[in-house]
C-alpha positions as CSV (number, residue, x, y, z in Angstrom):
1,M,0.0,0.0,0.0
2,L,2.9,2.4,0.8
3,K,5.0,1.3,-2.2
4,P,4.2,4.4,-4.3
5,I,5.6,6.8,-1.6
6,L,8.3,4.5,0.0
7,W,11.3,5.8,-1.9
8,P,10.1,9.2,-3.1
9,V,8.8,10.4,0.2
10,L,9.2,8.1,3.2
11,A,12.9,7.1,2.8
12,P,14.2,10.7,2.3
13,S,11.8,12.0,5.0
14,L,13.3,9.5,7.5
15,L,16.8,10.6,6.6
16,F,15.9,14.3,7.0
17,A,14.1,13.6,10.3
18,V,17.1,11.8,11.7
19,G,19.2,14.8,10.9
20,V,16.8,17.2,12.4
21,G,16.2,15.0,15.4
22,S,19.9,14.9,16.1
23,I,20.3,18.7,16.4
24,L,17.0,19.7,18.2
25,P,18.4,18.6,21.7
26,I,21.6,20.6,21.3
27,V,20.2,24.0,19.9
28,V,20.4,25.6,23.4
29,L,23.7,23.9,24.2
30,G,25.2,25.2,21.0
31,A,24.3,28.8,21.9
32,L,25.7,28.4,25.4
33,N,29.0,27.1,24.0
34,L,29.2,30.2,21.8
35,G,28.9,32.5,24.8
36,A,25.1,33.1,24.9
37,S,23.4,33.7,28.3
38,S,20.9,31.2,29.5
39,S,17.9,33.5,28.8
40,F,19.1,34.2,25.2
41,A,19.8,30.5,24.6
42,A,16.3,29.6,25.7
43,A,14.8,32.5,23.7
44,I,16.4,31.2,20.4
45,V,13.9,28.2,20.5
46,G,11.0,30.6,20.8
47,I,12.3,32.8,18.0
48,M,12.6,29.8,15.8
49,G,8.9,29.1,16.4
50,A,8.0,32.7,15.6
51,V,9.9,32.6,12.3
52,S,8.3,29.3,11.5
53,L,4.9,30.7,12.1
54,A,5.6,33.8,10.0
55,A,7.0,31.7,7.1
56,T,4.1,29.2,7.0
57,V,2.0,30.8,4.3
58,P,4.9,31.9,2.1
59,A,6.2,28.3,2.3
60,G,3.0,27.0,0.9
61,I,3.0,29.6,-1.9
62,L,6.6,28.7,-2.7
63,I,5.7,25.0,-3.0
64,D,2.7,26.0,-5.2
65,R,5.1,27.8,-7.5
66,L,8.0,25.3,-7.6
67,G,6.1,22.0,-7.4
68,D,6.3,19.5,-4.5
69,F,9.5,17.6,-5.3
70,R,11.4,20.7,-6.5
71,A,10.5,22.4,-3.3
72,M,11.7,19.4,-1.3
73,L,15.0,19.4,-3.2
74,V,15.5,23.2,-2.7
75,A,14.7,22.9,1.0
76,T,17.2,20.1,1.4
77,I,20.0,21.9,-0.4
78,T,19.3,25.0,1.6
79,A,19.3,23.0,4.9
80,I,22.8,21.7,4.0
81,V,24.1,25.3,3.3
82,V,22.6,26.5,6.6
83,L,24.1,23.6,8.6
84,G,27.4,24.4,7.0
85,G,27.1,28.0,8.2
86,I,26.5,26.7,11.8
87,V,29.6,24.5,11.6
88,A,31.6,27.5,10.3
89,A,30.3,29.6,13.3
90,F,31.9,27.0,15.7
91,L,35.1,26.7,13.7
92,W,35.4,30.5,13.3
93,D,35.3,31.0,17.1
94,S,35.0,34.8,17.1
95,S,32.7,37.4,18.8
96,A,30.4,37.2,15.7
97,S,30.0,33.4,15.9
98,L,26.9,33.6,18.0
99,I,25.3,36.0,15.5
100,V,26.0,33.7,12.6
101,Y,24.7,30.7,14.7
102,T,21.4,32.5,15.5
103,I,20.8,33.7,12.0
104,A,21.4,30.2,10.6
105,L,18.9,28.7,13.0
106,M,16.4,31.4,12.0
107,L,16.8,30.3,8.4
108,F,16.6,26.6,9.2
109,A,13.1,26.9,10.7
110,P,11.3,27.9,7.4
111,V,13.4,25.4,5.5
112,A,12.0,22.6,7.6
113,D,8.5,24.0,7.1
114,V,8.9,23.8,3.3
115,W,10.1,20.2,3.5
116,N,7.3,19.1,5.7
117,L,4.6,20.8,3.7
118,A,5.9,19.6,0.4
119,R,6.1,15.9,1.4
120,Q,2.6,16.2,2.8
121,A,1.3,17.6,-0.5
122,V,2.9,14.7,-2.4
123,V,1.3,12.1,-0.2
124,A,-2.1,13.8,-0.4
125,E,-1.8,14.0,-4.2
126,V,-0.6,10.4,-4.8
127,M,-2.4,8.2,-2.3
128,P,-6.1,7.2,-2.7
129,A,-8.6,8.3,-0.1
130,K,-8.9,4.8,1.4
131,D,-5.2,4.7,2.2
132,L,-4.6,8.3,3.0
133,A,-4.8,8.0,6.8
134,K,-2.3,5.1,6.8
135,A,0.0,6.9,4.5
136,M,0.0,10.1,6.6
137,T,0.5,8.0,9.8
138,A,3.6,6.4,8.1
139,L,4.8,9.9,7.2
140,G,4.3,11.0,10.8
141,G,6.1,7.9,11.9
142,T,9.3,8.9,10.0
143,Q,9.4,12.0,12.2
144,R,9.1,9.9,15.4
145,V,11.8,7.5,14.2
146,G,14.0,10.5,13.6
147,N,13.3,11.9,17.0
148,L,14.4,8.5,18.5
149,I,17.4,7.7,16.4
150,G,18.7,11.3,15.9
151,P,19.4,12.1,19.6
152,I,21.0,8.7,20.1
153,V,23.4,9.2,17.2
154,G,24.1,12.8,18.4
155,A,24.8,11.6,21.9
156,G,27.3,9.0,20.6
157,L,29.1,11.6,18.5
158,M,29.4,14.1,21.3
159,L,31.2,11.4,23.4
160,V,34.2,11.4,21.1
161,L,33.8,14.5,18.9
162,P,33.0,18.2,19.5
163,L,29.4,19.4,19.6
164,W,29.5,20.8,16.1
165,S,30.0,17.2,14.7
166,V,26.3,16.7,15.3
167,F,25.5,19.5,12.8
168,V,27.9,17.8,10.3
169,F,25.9,14.6,10.8
170,A,22.7,16.4,10.1
171,G,24.1,17.8,6.9
172,A,25.2,14.4,5.8
173,A,21.7,13.0,6.5
174,S,20.2,15.7,4.4
175,L,22.7,15.0,1.6
176,A,21.7,11.3,1.7
177,A,18.0,12.4,1.4
178,I,18.9,14.2,-1.9
179,V,20.7,11.1,-3.2
180,V,17.6,8.9,-2.5
181,M,15.3,11.4,-4.2
182,A,17.6,11.3,-7.3
183,L,17.4,7.5,-7.6
184,P,15.3,6.0,-10.4
185,I,13.3,4.1,-7.9
186,A,12.2,7.4,-6.3
187,H,10.2,8.3,-9.4
188,I,6.4,8.1,-9.1
189,P,4.8,6.8,-12.3
190,G,2.2,9.2,-13.7
191,Y,3.0,11.9,-11.2
192,S,3.8,15.4,-12.6
193,D,5.6,17.8,-10.4
194,R,3.9,20.9,-11.7
195,G,3.0,22.4,-8.4
196,N,-0.4,22.2,-6.9
197,A,-2.0,25.2,-8.6
198,R,-3.2,22.9,-11.3
199,S,-5.7,24.1,-13.9
200,A,-9.2,22.7,-13.8
201,P,-10.2,20.2,-16.5
202,P,-11.7,21.7,-19.6
203,A,-15.4,22.1,-19.8
204,A,-17.4,19.6,-21.8
205,G,-17.4,20.5,-25.5
206,A,-14.3,22.6,-25.2
207,P,-11.6,22.0,-27.8
208,D,-8.8,19.8,-26.8
209,A,-5.5,21.6,-26.2
210,D,-3.7,19.5,-28.7
211,C,-6.3,20.3,-31.4
212,S,-6.7,24.0,-30.7
213,T,-5.9,26.5,-33.4
214,D,-3.0,28.9,-33.1
215,P,-3.8,32.2,-31.3
216,T,-4.0,35.4,-33.2
217,P,-1.2,38.0,-32.7
218,A,-3.5,40.0,-30.5
219,E,-4.4,37.0,-28.4
220,A,-0.7,36.1,-28.0
221,A,0.2,39.6,-26.9
222,G,-2.6,39.5,-24.4
223,T,-1.5,36.2,-23.1
224,N,2.1,37.3,-22.6
225,A,1.1,40.6,-21.1
226,R,-1.2,39.2,-18.4
227,K,-1.0,35.8,-16.6
228,P,-4.3,34.1,-15.7
229,P,-5.3,34.8,-12.1
230,R,-4.5,32.1,-9.5
231,P,-7.5,29.8,-8.9
232,R,-9.5,30.5,-5.8
233,L,-9.2,27.9,-3.0
234,E,-12.4,26.0,-2.7
235,V,-12.3,25.1,1.0
236,R,-14.8,24.7,3.9
237,W,-13.2,27.4,6.0
238,K,-15.7,27.0,8.9
239,A,-14.6,23.4,9.3
240,V,-10.9,24.4,9.0
241,V,-11.2,26.9,11.9
242,L,-13.3,24.6,14.1
243,V,-10.9,21.6,13.9
244,G,-7.9,23.9,13.8
245,I,-8.6,24.9,17.4
246,S,-8.3,21.3,18.5
247,I,-5.1,21.0,16.4
248,I,-3.7,24.0,18.4
249,A,-4.5,22.2,21.6
250,L,-2.7,19.1,20.4
251,T,0.4,21.0,19.2
252,V,0.6,23.0,22.5
253,A,0.7,19.7,24.4
254,R,3.2,18.2,22.0
255,S,5.6,21.1,22.2
256,A,5.2,21.4,25.9
257,Q,5.8,17.7,26.6
258,P,9.6,17.6,26.5
259,V,9.8,20.9,28.4
260,V,7.5,19.6,31.1
261,I,9.3,16.3,31.5
262,Q,12.6,18.1,32.0
263,L,11.3,20.7,34.4
264,W,9.3,18.2,36.6
265,G,12.1,15.6,36.4
266,V,14.6,18.2,37.9
267,E,11.9,19.2,40.5
268,I,11.5,15.6,41.9
269,G,15.3,15.0,41.9
270,L,15.9,12.9,38.8
271,Q,19.3,12.8,37.1
272,E,19.8,14.4,33.7
273,S,20.6,11.0,32.2
274,S,17.4,9.5,33.7
275,I,15.3,12.3,32.1
276,S,16.9,11.7,28.7
277,L,16.2,8.0,28.9
278,L,12.6,8.8,29.9
279,I,12.1,10.9,26.8
280,A,13.6,8.2,24.6
281,F,11.4,5.6,26.4
282,G,8.3,7.6,25.4
283,A,9.5,8.1,21.9
284,G,9.9,4.3,21.5
285,L,6.4,3.6,22.8
286,E,4.9,6.1,20.4
287,L,6.3,4.1,17.5
288,G,4.4,1.0,18.6
289,F,1.1,2.8,19.1
290,M,1.0,4.8,15.9
291,F,0.0,1.7,13.9
292,L,-3.1,1.4,16.1
293,G,-3.7,5.1,15.4
294,A,-3.6,4.5,11.7
295,Y,-6.2,1.7,12.0
296,I,-8.7,3.7,14.1
297,K,-8.4,6.8,11.9
298,D,-9.8,4.7,9.0
299,R,-12.1,2.5,11.0
300,L,-13.5,4.8,13.7
301,G,-13.0,8.2,12.0
302,R,-10.7,11.2,12.3
303,T,-12.7,13.0,15.0
304,T,-12.8,9.9,17.2
305,T,-9.1,9.5,16.9
306,M,-8.5,13.2,17.7
307,V,-10.7,13.1,20.8
308,A,-9.0,9.9,22.0
309,C,-5.5,11.3,21.4
310,L,-6.2,14.6,23.2
311,T,-8.0,12.9,26.1
312,I,-5.3,10.3,26.8
313,F,-2.4,12.6,26.0
314,G,-3.8,15.3,28.3
315,S,-4.4,12.8,31.2
316,G,-0.6,12.0,31.2
317,F,0.2,15.6,32.3
318,V,-2.3,15.3,35.2
319,L,-0.9,11.9,36.2
320,M,2.6,13.4,36.4
321,V,1.8,15.7,39.2
322,L,-0.5,13.3,41.1
323,R,2.5,10.9,41.6
324,P,5.6,13.0,41.9
325,D,8.2,10.3,41.8
326,L,10.0,8.1,39.2
327,V,7.2,5.6,39.0
328,G,4.7,8.4,38.4
329,M,7.0,9.8,35.7
330,I,7.3,6.5,33.9
331,A,3.5,6.0,34.1
332,A,2.9,9.5,32.8
333,A,5.3,9.1,30.0
334,S,3.7,5.8,29.0
335,V,0.2,7.4,29.0
336,M,1.3,10.4,27.0
337,A,3.1,8.1,24.5
338,F,-0.1,6.0,24.1
339,G,-2.2,9.1,23.4
340,N,0.4,10.8,21.2
341,G,1.0,7.6,19.3
342,L,-2.7,7.2,18.5
343,G,-2.6,10.7,17.1
344,A,0.4,10.1,14.8
345,G,-0.3,11.8,11.5
346,V,-3.8,13.0,12.5
347,N,-2.9,16.6,11.8
348,M,-1.6,15.8,8.3
349,T,-4.5,13.5,7.6
350,I,-7.1,16.1,8.5
351,G,-5.2,18.7,6.5
352,A,-5.3,16.4,3.5
353,D,-9.0,15.7,4.1
354,L,-9.9,19.4,4.0
355,S,-7.5,20.4,1.2
356,P,-8.7,21.2,-2.3
357,V,-7.4,19.5,-5.4
358,I,-6.5,22.9,-6.9
359,G,-4.1,24.9,-4.7
360,R,-3.4,22.1,-2.3
361,A,0.0,23.3,-1.2
362,R,-1.3,26.9,-0.7
363,F,-4.0,25.5,1.6
364,L,-1.6,23.3,3.5
365,G,0.6,26.3,4.1
366,I,-2.4,28.0,5.7
367,W,-3.4,24.8,7.6
368,A,0.1,24.7,9.1
369,I,-0.6,28.0,10.9
370,F,-2.5,26.1,13.5
371,S,0.3,23.6,14.3
372,N,3.1,26.2,14.1
373,G,1.0,28.5,16.4
374,G,0.8,25.7,18.9
375,K,4.5,25.2,18.7
376,L,5.1,28.8,19.6
377,A,2.4,29.0,22.2
378,G,3.3,25.8,24.1
379,P,6.6,26.8,25.7
380,T,5.5,30.4,26.0
381,L,2.4,29.6,27.9
382,I,4.3,27.3,30.3
383,S,6.7,30.1,31.1
384,V,3.9,32.5,31.8
385,V,1.9,30.1,33.9
386,I,4.9,29.1,36.0
387,A,5.8,32.7,36.6
388,L,2.2,33.6,37.6
389,A,1.2,30.5,39.5
390,S,3.6,27.5,40.2
391,L,5.6,24.8,38.5
392,R,3.0,22.2,39.4
393,F,0.2,24.1,37.7
394,G,2.5,24.8,34.7
395,V,3.0,21.1,34.3
396,V,-0.8,20.4,34.5
397,F,-1.8,23.3,32.2
398,P,-0.9,21.7,28.8
399,G,-2.9,18.6,29.9
400,L,-6.0,20.7,30.7
401,F,-5.6,22.5,27.4
402,A,-5.6,19.2,25.6
403,L,-8.7,17.9,27.4
404,L,-10.5,21.1,26.5
405,G,-9.4,20.5,22.9
406,A,-11.0,17.1,23.0
407,V,-14.3,18.5,24.3
408,W,-14.3,21.1,21.6
409,A,-13.7,18.6,18.8
410,L,-16.6,16.4,20.2
411,I,-19.0,19.3,20.4
412,W,-18.4,20.5,16.8
413,S,-17.8,17.1,15.2
414,K,-20.9,17.3,13.0
415,Q,-20.1,20.8,11.7
416,I,-16.5,19.8,11.1
417,G,-17.7,16.9,9.0
418,L,-14.5,14.8,8.7
419,P,-14.5,11.3,7.3
420,G,-16.2,9.0,9.9
421,R,-16.5,5.4,10.6
422,M,-15.9,3.1,7.7
423,R,-18.2,0.1,7.4
424,R,-17.4,-3.2,5.7
């Protein structure tokens, strides 16, 4: 079932995800090594989220112009250049190294957005509706595998090499993704990478393009002087906004999860190595549960999957503070992994369900505003809540937000109108 997208999308996505996964845990450490203060190093992560949010819609327009695979190729090449700039900042070792490092990370955020949107557009274009949820789950699974393998490889490299070697590894993984995309087996038969702003089919009775007569000089001049307007997006915007609110709740919880585990782990006296192993433990469990999530998305419906994901995921945050010890942390990480694993690919699947045939990439760029907004809001809200209330409430808050998102999706499920339960 996944054969059409195995080599063109899944294999390069896995390589790219491993590279990105290796550098995400060391973004703050890299800034500290270059002389940044703790506050500025932490702020870099928030700034990356803000840049990603601002670049979401332009990224969709760029994919619409270039085409899906060309956009993936351009994004990968740009990522290699940016990672090279980061390595140069470490090797340069001057007062301007931190500036170069920060600018490079700001550029890396939209590059990752272009890659993610383009691969999602390819899958939505190629896969039939009956297999779309499974395909999107597999696509989300590549990210989870990358989040598991990348940090392990990065930790191994830092045991024997400098920190900047991890960025070199990420660049090598991106280069390997380009090589895979260039292989003959990565070609999708019958797929034309013309971008997603495809023209509508000709009306009945209209002359075939191959049989049409040559235009007159006046018509030719008019054609050259004025391009046809971009087709309007035919989208159910009310449904997009309603389900988008639940997507924000899910993304807030996802972006808050690693922050919360680290903060609460330190609060209850866990060692840093134990906290890292706990995060890896959760990532491994998610990989097992995501296949169940793919099944229920098709059999029980998208909304049911979203509600189950948010409810279980949110309960894990509450469980964490109810049992403030190692056993409670393991139990909470297991519950959150179960819920988040069930929701693997749900954001991309719903985006594909709601996307139009004409202008798909442009719409997906708009759709990504919800998830990128959640990525920015998650860590920011935790900081505000902890400052105004307490660490305990800051840990619980993302879970409560997720539970409210589940209730919201359940209330508006009929108006949202996503694909429901499939009957044999």
